[in-house]
C-alpha positions, 0 to 999 in steps of 0.5 A: 183836566183833573188827575185821578191818582187812583188810576196812575200806576207805579210798577216795580221794575218799570221806569215812569208812571202809567195810566190804568187802561183796563184789566186783561186776562193776562194782567193789567193794561197801562199806558205810559204817561210819557210815551203813551205806549201801552203795556200789559203787566202780568199778575205777578207785577207789583203795581201800586196806585199813587192814591194808595201811597203815603209818607210817614209824618210825626202825626201819622201818614200823609197821602201822596196828593197832599205831599204833591200839593205841599211840594207845589206850594214850596216850588211854585212854578219851578221844577222839582230837583232831579231825583239825582240831586244831592241828599241835602238838596232833597232833604232841604226841600222836604223839610220846607214842604213837610217839616214834620216828615218822619226821617226814621221811616221816610228815606232819601230813596223815597224822596227821590221817587216822590220828586220823580213822580212829582215831575211826571205829574207836572209834565203829563197830568195836573195837580188838580186831583180828583177828590176821594168823595168824587170817586166814591160818588162816581162809583155809586152812580154806576 
């Protein structure tokens, strides 16, 4: 099963990731990846799709799917460190996976979010991501 990061949501103030289900009059409907409970997020919620998130590197920005795959290449089948791991443990992991990350703009707090999301994708989805070309092709067929 492929994971479409354009349909995986991070909602400010909410723990965990959500699968986009539908648009409703009162906001967006998302289903928790972990609990499968559905929730309506009002239009005032700050919602981001994981496909829209990138980290800063010395060469520009690196999309989150590429970050996840770089982490997976370093970690193999091992779990990512906890988001509560030490700053050193997290920076060491990111130095190995993405040696050119921009330390002036990609902070340890961001690393904590990324490893938390990585863990959730590993548990509840897959690292076989839908490519942008496939998404555009699907949209053109509709």
